[in-house]
C-alpha positions as CSV (number, residue, x, y, z in Angstrom):
1,X,158.4,-37.4,81.5
2,X,154.7,-37.1,81.0
3,X,152.3,-35.0,83.0
4,X,151.1,-37.9,85.2
5,X,154.6,-38.4,86.3
6,X,155.3,-35.0,86.9
7,X,152.5,-34.2,88.8
8,X,153.0,-37.0,91.0
9,X,156.7,-36.5,91.6
10,X,156.3,-32.6,92.1
11,X,153.5,-33.5,94.8
12,X,156.0,-35.8,96.4
13,X,158.7,-33.2,96.5
14,X,156.0,-30.7,97.6
15,X,155.5,-32.6,100.9
16,X,159.4,-33.1,101.5
17,X,160.5,-29.3,101.3
18,X,157.1,-27.7,102.4
19,X,159.1,-26.9,105.5
20,X,162.2,-25.6,103.9
21,X,161.9,-21.8,104.0
22,X,164.6,-21.6,101.2
23,X,162.7,-23.5,98.8
24,X,162.7,-20.4,96.5
25,X,166.6,-20.0,96.5
26,X,167.1,-23.8,96.2
27,X,164.9,-23.6,93.0
28,X,166.8,-20.4,91.9
29,X,170.2,-21.8,92.8
30,X,169.7,-25.1,90.8
31,X,168.1,-23.5,88.0
32,X,171.2,-20.9,87.7
33,X,173.5,-23.8,87.8
34,X,171.5,-25.9,85.5
35,X,171.3,-23.2,82.7
36,X,175.0,-22.0,83.1
37,X,176.6,-25.3,83.3
38,X,174.7,-27.5,81.1
39,X,172.4,-25.2,78.7
40,X,171.4,-27.6,76.2
41,X,170.2,-29.9,78.9
42,X,168.0,-26.9,80.3
43,X,166.8,-26.1,77.2
44,X,165.8,-29.9,76.6
45,X,164.1,-29.6,80.1
46,X,162.2,-26.5,79.3
47,X,161.1,-27.8,75.8
48,X,160.0,-30.9,77.8
49,X,158.0,-28.9,80.4
50,X,156.5,-26.6,77.7
51,X,154.9,-29.6,76.0
52,X,153.1,-30.8,79.1
53,X,152.4,-27.4,80.5
54,X,148.9,-26.9,79.2
55,X,148.1,-29.9,81.1
56,X,149.4,-29.1,84.1
57,X,147.8,-25.9,84.3
58,X,144.5,-27.7,83.6
59,X,145.3,-30.1,86.5
60,X,145.8,-27.3,88.9
61,X,143.1,-25.2,87.6
62,X,140.7,-28.5,88.3
63,X,141.9,-28.8,91.9
64,X,141.3,-24.9,92.6
65,X,137.7,-25.3,91.5
66,X,137.0,-28.6,93.5
67,X,138.7,-26.6,96.4
68,X,136.5,-23.7,96.2
69,X,133.7,-25.8,95.9
70,X,134.2,-27.8,99.1
71,X,135.0,-24.5,100.7
72,X,131.4,-23.2,99.3
73,X,129.9,-26.3,100.6
74,X,131.2,-26.1,104.1
75,X,130.4,-22.6,104.2
76,X,127.1,-23.2,103.3
77,X,126.7,-25.9,106.0
78,X,127.9,-23.7,108.9
79,X,125.3,-21.2,107.7
80,X,122.8,-23.7,108.5
81,X,124.0,-25.0,112.0
82,X,121.3,-23.5,114.7
83,X,122.8,-21.5,117.3
84,X,121.4,-22.4,120.8
85,X,121.4,-19.0,122.6
86,X,122.6,-19.9,126.3
87,X,119.7,-19.2,128.9
88,X,120.7,-16.5,131.5
89,X,120.2,-17.5,135.2
90,X,116.9,-15.7,135.9
91,X,115.2,-17.2,132.8
92,X,115.5,-21.0,133.3
93,X,112.7,-22.9,131.4
94,X,110.7,-25.3,133.0
95,X,109.9,-28.6,131.5
């Protein structure tokens, strides 16, 4: 599995499991099962991930930077919005 395929499938799986509050336990169970019953496959999968790991983390860092930039831009836009104070009853302006 290459980096692109992993990122695409991981995003799809994350959407499916987002509502599962026991997701961590599921991943732990699957890891323990695979490592104890199929250690050679586990090692192969781990080695494959370690091969693409730098690209995965670089991709996630880029997404994080984009998200932070968007938040900063939105924050700046919100500061620029002028706030109109409501007029009190006795201070209505006549046009």
